[in-house]
C-alpha positions in Angstrom: -32.5 -10.5 -42.2 -33.9 -11.1 -38.7 -33.7 -8.1 -36.3 -32.4 -9.3 -32.9 -33.4 -7.4 -29.7 -29.7 -6.2 -29.3 -29.7 -4.9 -32.9 -33.1 -3.1 -32.4 -31.7 -1.5 -29.2 -28.6 -0.3 -31.0 -30.6 1.2 -33.9 -32.9 3.1 -31.5 -29.9 4.4 -29.5 -28.2 5.5 -32.6 -31.3 7.2 -34.0 -31.9 9.0 -30.7 -28.2 10.2 -30.4 -28.2 11.4 -34.0 -31.5 13.3 -33.4 -29.9 15.1 -30.5 -27.1 16.3 -32.8 -29.7 17.7 -35.2 -31.5 19.4 -32.3 -28.3 21.0 -31.1 -27.7 22.5 -34.5 -31.2 23.9 -34.6 -30.9 25.5 -31.1 -27.6 27.1 -32.0 -29.0 29.3 -34.7 -32.7 28.9 -35.5 -35.8 30.7 -34.2 -38.4 28.7 -32.4 -42.1 28.2 -32.4 -44.6 29.7 -29.9 -47.0 26.9 -30.3 -45.6 23.6 -29.0 -47.5 20.4 -29.5 -50.2 19.5 -26.9 -48.6 17.7 -24.0 -49.4 14.1 -23.2 -51.0 13.3 -19.8 -47.6 12.1 -18.4 -45.8 15.3 -19.5 -48.6 17.5 -18.0 -48.4 15.6 -14.7 -44.7 15.9 -14.5 -44.9 19.6 -15.4 -47.3 20.4 -12.6 -45.0 18.7 -10.1 -42.0 21.0 -10.2 -42.4 23.9 -12.7 -39.7 26.3 -11.6 -37.7 24.8 -8.8 -34.2 23.5 -8.1 -33.7 19.8 -7.9 -34.9 18.3 -4.6 -32.1 18.1 -2.0 -33.8 14.9 -0.7 -32.4 13.0 -3.7 -28.7 12.3 -3.6 -26.7 13.2 -6.7 -25.9 10.5 -9.3 -22.4 9.1 -8.9 -21.8 7.1 -12.1 -19.9 8.0 -15.2 -19.0 11.7 -15.4 -20.0 13.3 -18.7 -18.5 16.7 -19.6 -19.2 18.9 -22.6 -18.1 22.5 -22.6 -18.4 24.0 -19.1 -21.0 21.5 -17.9 -20.5 18.1 -16.2 -23.2 15.7 -15.1 -23.1 12.2 -13.7 -25.1 9.3 -14.9 -26.6 6.9 -12.3 -24.3 4.2 -10.9 -24.0 1.2 -13.2 -24.9 2.9 -16.4 -22.4 2.4 -19.3 -20.6 4.7 -21.7 -22.9 5.4 -24.6 -22.7 6.3 -28.3 -21.8 9.9 -29.2 -21.9 11.4 -32.7 -19.8 14.5 -32.1 -16.8 15.5 -29.9 -19.1 17.9 -28.0 -21.6 15.2 -27.1 -21.2 12.7 -24.3 -23.6 10.0 -23.2 -24.2 7.1 -20.8 -26.9 4.5 -21.1 -28.8 2.0 -19.0 -27.6 -1.5 -19.9 -30.2 -3.7 -21.7 -32.5 -0.7 -22.4 -33.7 0.4 -25.8 -33.2 4.1 -25.3 -32.6 5.0 -21.7 -29.7 7.4 -21.5 -28.2 10.6 -20.2 -26.7 13.0 -22.8 -24.9 16.3 -22.3 -23.8 18.4 -25.3 -22.8 21.9 -26.0 -22.3 23.8 -29.2 -21.3 27.4 -30.0 -24.3 29.7 -30.2 -24.9 31.7 -33.3 -27.5 33.8 -31.5 -25.8 34.8 -28.2 -28.6 37.3 -27.3 -31.1 34.5 -27.0 -33.0 34.2 -23.7 -33.6 30.9 -21.9 -37.2 31.1 -23.1 -35.9 31.5 -26.7 -33.9 28.3 -26.2 -36.9 26.5 -24.8 -39.0 27.5 -27.8 -36.3 26.4 -30.2 -35.9 23.1 -28.5 -39.6 22.3 -28.6 -39.8 23.3 -32.3 -36.7 21.1 -33.0 -38.2 18.0 -31.5 -41.5 18.4 -33.4 -39.6 19.0 -36.6 -37.6 15.8 -36.3 -40.5 13.8 -34.8 -43.8 15.3 -36.0 -45.8 12.9 -33.8 -44.0 14.0 -30.6 -45.9 15.7 -27.8 -43.9 18.4 -26.1 -44.5 20.4 -22.9 -42.6 23.4 -21.9 -42.4 23.0 -18.1 -40.6 26.2 -17.0 -37.2 27.1 -15.5 -35.0 25.3 -13.1 -31.7 26.5 -11.4 -28.8 24.1 -11.8 -25.6 25.0 -10.0 -26.5 28.7 -10.1 -27.5 28.8 -13.8 -31.1 29.0 -15.0 -32.0 26.2 -17.4 -35.3 25.6 -19.3 -37.1 22.3 -18.8 -39.0 20.6 -21.6 -40.6 17.2 -21.6 -41.4 15.3 -24.8 -43.1 11.9 -25.4 -41.6 10.6 -28.6 -41.8 7.7 -30.9 -41.4 4.1 -29.7 -42.4 5.1 -26.1 -39.4 7.3 -25.4 -39.9 10.1 -22.8 -37.3 12.9 -22.9 -36.5 15.4 -20.2 -34.5 18.2 -21.8 -32.7 21.0 -19.9 -30.9 23.8 -21.7 -29.1 27.1 -21.1 -26.5 29.4 -22.6 -23.2 29.1 -20.8 -20.0 30.9 -21.9 -21.4 31.5 -25.4 -22.4 27.9 -25.9 -25.9 26.3 -26.0 -25.7 23.5 -23.4 -28.3 20.7 -23.4 -28.8 17.9 -20.9 -31.1 15.1 -22.0 -32.5 12.3 -19.9 -34.2 9.8 -22.2 -36.3 6.9 -21.0 -37.6 3.8 -22.7 -40.9 3.5 -20.9 -40.9 -0.2 -21.3 -37.6 -0.5 -19.5 -38.3 2.1 -16.7 -42.0 1.7 -16.3 -42.5 3.7 -13.1 -43.0 7.4 -13.5 -41.7 7.9 -9.9 -38.6 6.0 -10.7 -38.0 8.1 -13.8 -38.5 11.3 -11.8 -36.0 10.1 -9.2 -33.4 9.3 -11.9 -33.9 12.8 -13.4 -33.6 14.4 -9.9 -30.3 12.5 -9.2 -28.8 13.5 -12.5 -29.7 17.2 -12.0 -28.3 17.1 -8.5 -25.0 16.1 -10.0 -24.8 19.1 -12.4 -21.6 21.2 -12.2 -21.2 24.4 -14.2 -17.7 25.7 -14.6 -18.6 29.2 -15.9 
């Protein structure tokens, strides 16, 4: 059977969303690795740009679909559409006509409530390399979103997908915000960084 572009996009979106569900389960109760994979040049460049800062106030917040999971709400960019979710605690929005460009917010009850933000970052990096052994992961540092400290990891994954992951423990739940890019659809690194900054500027934490 011939695979059409639309069918290929749907398969990659489904695979990506399903992977995020698996990562959430790992972060909720599993220990992490202290040796993340060597970062790609893109991840290293992005890491050096803003290692431990709040989102730039020069970038206006995204005003598209509001995505709420647990105590955290984020907005997707204007014009993005409701995406595929694989659990009640996962919400997503996606860029139309893109293979895997999406924003996902999810939260799951933590089985290790004493974990630090760095513990969560380690677990997230380990989870990505377990589900995608060829992924290159960079732990960037910490960023403050609406008064809460989140970790920031960048991963370059299969099929040219770049993932910015932000995570924190909020009200006893592990909260993750993912901004995934199909690099063939959003080719400019500057544009990708501006999209990430606008999504982060929209974050609201009701803790």
